[in-house]
N, C-alpha and C positions, 0 to 999 in steps of 0.2 A: 356668576361665580359664587360658590359657597364660601361664605366668610367663616373664619376661624371663630369658634365659640369663646365665651368668657367663662372661665372655670372658677368656682368659689368653693373652698373646702369647708365642710361642716365639722363640728367638734367631735361628734360621736356617731356610731351607727344608729343609736336611739334617735338622734336628731333627724337622720334621713328617714327612718321608719315613721316618726311622728309627722314629718312633712308630707309623705305620700299616703299615709293611712289614717291618721287620727282625724276624727270628726268628718271623714269623707264617706259619702254614700258608696262610691266605687274607688278603691285605691288606684293610684297611678302605677304603671309598670316602671321598673328601674332597669338600667342597662349595665351590663358588665363587659368591660373591654380594657385594653391596654392603653394607658395614657402616660407618656413620658417614661416608659419602661416599668410602670407600676400598674397592677390590676386594680381597677376601681369599680365602685358601684355608683351610678350617676343617674340624675333625672333632669331633663330640660324643664325649666319652670318659668321662664320669662324670656323676653327678647328686648334688645336695646340697639337702636341704630342698625337694624338688620342683622344683628348677631344674637345667637342663642345664648342664654345664660344658663349654665349647667352647675347644679349643686352636687357635690360628690363626697365620698369618703373612700379611703384606701381599704381595699378588701383584704383582710388578714385571714380569711377562712376560704381559701381557694379550693373548693370541692365541687361536687356535682349538685349542690343545693339549688333548688329550683324556685323557691319562694322566700320572701322576707315576711316573717310572722310578727304581728303586733297586737298586743292586748294589754289591758289594764286590769290587774288583779290586786285587791286590797290596797288600792291607790298607788300601786307600783307598776311601772311599765315592764312588760316582758317583750324582749325583742330577740328573735333567733332567725338564723338562716336554716331552712328545713328543706327536705326533699319531697315531702308530700303534704297535702292538706288534710289534717286530721281533726284539729280542734275547731269545732263549729262556732265557738264563742270568740274566736280571734279573727282579725282582718289579715288578708294576705296580699302582698304585692308580688306579681310575677317577675322573676329575674330573667331578662332577655339577654342571652349571651351573644355578643357581636364579635365575629371573627375578623371581619375586614371593614372597619369603618373608613370613610373617605379620608385621604391623607390630611386635608385641611381641618378635619374634625378633631384630630388628635394634636393639633398645634395650638398652644395658648395664644389668645388674641392680645395684642398690645393695647393697653388702656391709655388713652390720651385725655386731655382736659375736656374734649368735646364728646367723649364717650362715657360720660358719667351721669348719674341722676342729679337733678336739681333738688337740693335738700330744702325741705319746708319744716321748720321747727314748730311744734304745737305747744300749747300752754301746759298741758298735763296729760296724765294717763287716761282720764275720762274722755278727753277730746279724741285721743288716738283710738280708744276702744269704740266709741260711737261711730267714728268714721269708717273703721274696718267692718264693724258689725252691719251697718246699713249698706255698705258697698257689697258685702258678701251676699246679700239678698239677690243681687243681680248677676252674680258670678256662678259658674257651674261648680267650681271648686272652692274650698274654704281658703280665705286669704290668711297666710301666716304672718306672724310678727318675728322679725329677725333681731337677735340680741348679739352684740359684738362689742369688743373694746374700742374705745375711741382711738383714732390714729393720732398719736402725739408728735409725729414727725413734723419738724419745722414749726412746732407750736411755741409761741413766745413764753418765757418763764412765767410761772404762776406767781401773782402778787400776793403779799401777805393778806390773809383773810378772804381771799377769793375762793369761791366754791369750785371743787374739782369734780368734773363729770367723767367717771371712769368708763362708763358703758353707754351704748346707744341702743334704743329699742324702737323699731320702726318697720315700715313696709313700703315697697314700690307700688305706685298706683297712679292712675290717670283718671281725671274727671272729664276728659274730652274723648271724642270719637277718633282715636288715633291708633295706628297699628303698633306704635312703640310706647312703652311706659317711660316717662322722662322725669317723674317726680318721686321723691322719697320723703314720706311723712314720718317724723320721728320725735321722740322726747329723750332727754338725757336721764340716766338712771344712776343714782348715787349709792346703791346698795348691791350686795352680792345676790344674784338670783340663782337658786338651785331648784326651782319649780318648773314644771313643764307647760303650765297654762296660766292665762290671765282671765280672771272672772269678774263680771260686773253685772249690774241689774239695770234694765231699762226703766223699771218702776221706781227705783230709788236713785238718788244722786250720790250714793256712797262712793268713796274712793275705790277704784278697782284694786284687787289684791291678787297676788300670785299664789297658785295652788296646784296640787296634784289631783284634786277632786274634780270630776267632770259630771257628777250625777246629783248635785244639790239642786233642788227645785227652785225655779225663779231666777236662774242666772244664765247669762250667755258666756260661752267659753271661747277663747282665742288661743291657738297653739303658739308656743314660743319655741323658735328654732335657733340654737346657738351656732355661731360660726367659729371657725378655728382661729380666726384673727380678725383684724379690722376689715370692714367691707371695702373691697377695692374700688367700688363704684360710688362710694359716698364720702364726701368731704364736708365735715361739719365742725 
């Protein structure tokens, strides 16, 4: 029996475009269909306990557009829904329009304590960067970093002088030969992030920095994808 997917909403259309296009040799297709009475653009990107994990945004441009265009010009992202491929300097994700998805596919899955990632906190951004960069070598697609606010539900009151971690940056990953990803490696972030990439150097032990540049020589770049709220599968 097909299990209902787990839906996770992204913050913007740019985040979806960055997820499927940026730093990819071949962009992933995205799917357009009706979910809970709303037209969405979605991409299956992972699985957990036999359930697909689907990242999506609400489609506010319901037209006959056939592609999602992504490019970086003057260190600024350009993201558009277009009807034709014209700009050869851009990357394009094809929009696959689904008229009749399976009924269970459009029902949100209930998330229980057993259907979540096991969080593994890392010491710093450099540790997270190295882990993702070296793992990406063995993956077909680039591994993204997900940025989201910490879920403060049922969190004990903050003590005087205690550091407040407002955001979490991390990624699901497994180091074992398993069909399901069960771990989420992360670091807390105490600053507002308005950049799209994390850059660092393998040759230097400099602290990684957030940037909109992806063409500086000698750096490795990891894309940052913002969620619309706390990650429903991560409790830290």
